[in-house]
N, C-alpha and C positions, 0 to 999 in steps of 0.2 A: 595666481598673483600672490606674492609674498607679503607679509606685513611691512617690511622694510621699504618694499617699492611703493605700495599704496599710501604709506605714511606721509611721503612727501609728494604724492601724486606725480612721480617721476622726477621730482626735484633733485634728489640725491644722485640719480643716474643721468640727469640731463647734461649734455656736453658743455653747456655753459656754466654748470656748477659741479664740474668733476671733482671728487675728492680722491683720497688715496686709492689706487686701483685695487679692487677686490675687498675693500673695507666694508665691514658690517655695520658701521655707523656712518652718518653723513658728517664726518668731521675729520680733521687732521692735525697733527702737530706740524708746525711750520717753522723752519729755520731761514733766516735771512742773511745773506752775506754780501756786503757792497764791495765792488770793484771799479776802478776807473775804466771806461771803455776805450777802445782804440781811437775813437772820434772825439773823446773828451766827455762824453755823455756818461753819467754815473749808471752802472749796472747794479742792480738788486737781484742776486741769485737767490731763488726760492727753491727750497727742497721740503718735500713732504714726507712725514712719517706717519704710520698708522696709529689710530687711536683704537685700542681694543676695549671690549667690555671690562669691568672690574673682575678681579680674580685671576686674570692671565698676567704671565710674568714679563711680557715684552716691555722694554723702556727704551726711551730715546737715548742716543749716545751722550754720555755725560759731558764730552767736550763742546756740545752745541747749546746754544741758547735758544729754546724754541717757545713758541706760543701756540695756544689752541685756537684753531679757526673752526667754527661750527656753522652749519646751514641752519637758518631759523625755520623751525617747523610751522607747518600750517596750522591755524586754530583748530583745536580738537573738534569743535562743532562742525566745521567744514569738512574735515576729514571723515568724521563719523557719518555724515550725510552721504558720503560716496561709497560706503561700505556695501558690497553686494548682499542682497537679501538672503542668499544662500549660505552666508557665513555662519558658522556656529558660534556659540557663546564663548568657547575657548578661543577662537580666533579673534574675536572681537576684543576679548581681555588682554590678549597678547599685543594686539596693535595698540591698545590704550596704554599698556606698560612701556611700549617702544616710544610712543608719542611723549609721554612724560619724561622718559629718559632723555630724548633729544632736546626737550625744553630746558632740562637741568644742564645739559651740556652748553646750550646756547647762553643760559644765565651765567655760566662760569667762564665763558670763552672770552679771550683778549680781542678776538676779531669775529664778527658775525656777518655773514652774507645771505642775500635773499634776492628773489625776483621782485621787481616792481609790479609786474602783472598789469592789470587795468587800472591801478591807482597811479595818480600823477607822481613822477619820481620823486619830486621834493617832498611831497606829502608821506610818500612810503618811507623815504629816508628819515624824516623826523619822526614818524610813528616807531620806526625799528630803533633808533638811538634813545628814544624815551623808554621803550621796553627794555633795553639792554644798556642801561645807564653805567654798568660796570666795564663794558668793553672799551677799549682804546681806539678802536676803529670799526666802522660799520659800512656796509656798502650794499647798494641795490643795483642789480643788473637791469639795465633798461632796453637794451637790444644786443645783437650778436657781436658787438665791438665796443660797448660803452658800459661802464660802471660809475654810478655816482657815489662818492665816498665822502665820509665825515671821519676826520681825524682829530681826536681829543688833544688839547693842550692843557688841560687841567684835571686835578684829582678832586675838585670840589664838587659839591652837589650840583651848583649852577655851573655846569660845564661849558667851557669854551673851547673852540677849536675851528678847524678850516674845512670847508665844503669845497669839493673839487670834482670836476668832471674828468674822468680817465677814459681816453678813447684810443683804441688800437690804430695806428697808421695803416697797417696792412693786416696780416693774420693776427687774430685776437690773442692767441695763445691762452694761458691759464686765467681766465677772467675772474674766476673765484678767488684767485690770489692776489688781485690788484690791491686791495685794502692792506694786505699782509706786506706787499712791497712798498706801499706808501708808509707804513709803520717802520719798515726796515730803513727807509731814508731817514725818518725822524731819529731813530736810535743812532744811525750813523752821523747825522749832524750834531747831536748832542755829544757823542763821544769825540768829534773833532774839536767842538767848542770848548769841552772839558780840558783838552790837551793844550789849547791855545791860551787859556786863561789861567790854568792851574786851579780852577775852582769848579765846584758843581754847578752845571748849568741846567735850569729846569725846563721842562717842556713849555712853560708859559713864554719863555723867550724865543720859541721856535718861529722862524721866518716863514713867509709863504712858500708852499712847495714849489719845486723847480718846474719849468716848462715842459721838460721832457725827462723821461726815465727809460731805460731798458730793463724790462721784466725778463729774467733768464730763468728758464727751467730745463734741465738735462742738457745744458750747453746751448740751447737754442734761444737766441735773443728776439724779444718782441718790443719794438718801438712804440712808447705809449706817450701821447700828448696830454698834458695836464691844463685844463682851461677852466674859466669861470670860477677862479679862486674867490673864496669869500669867508670873511671871519664872522663867525656866528657863536651865539651863546643860547643855550636853553636851559630850562628849569625842569626837572622831572615832574611828571603829573602829581598833584597833591593827593594824599590819601583820603579815603572817604572819611566824613565826619565820624567821631566816636559817639556811641550812644551814652547818655547821661548815666544810665543804670548799668553799664558795662563793668567788667572786673577791674579796669583801670582807674575807675572812679570809687572803687570800693576800699 
């Protein structure tokens, strides 16, 4: 069992959270390209590019505008408890470094995806977006066809946005990219609004997401229904109180 596989307890290799094939880290650079579909439904073409460890020379094509999508790592204490007793200290240390690296990726990612697991989906989504307040979209996979997504419409600390349930009508396709596709729709809408008004339109003016989208990967379209739209606002968890004799008081 490799460190990368055990780090996510199968999450990085899970068919519901597929990332770039052959990637050594559970993350991908994602490009979104909107097109009008033949039946009038907006198509969001999503293309994945590999994220390699620092030091390698691969770069995404400069003609694309890509964002980082990362899988949320499991808590280190939970991962540590699953380490086989036969593992050496070197193996444990390597896994710890990989876990910390994935946490840094998720902290800097524009889109973060996770499994709801046994946690109620709304609670799992709220917990994820509080942990990853810098992300523009977060999603939790609730079953083999559904992702609960929160899309930010604000850059403020008290972030507002839309919570929406994205459900595959038939074949689910790339579930892990549903939040990226929704972000792609938001970017497309703002670009169209900018052209119509000749002024910069902020995400705060974003209307509710559409009722349907086609998420297209490798020219295969997957029809996705968007339901249970809700405008929500949350405030990041407060920091622990500072000690009166701490360095900030000196």
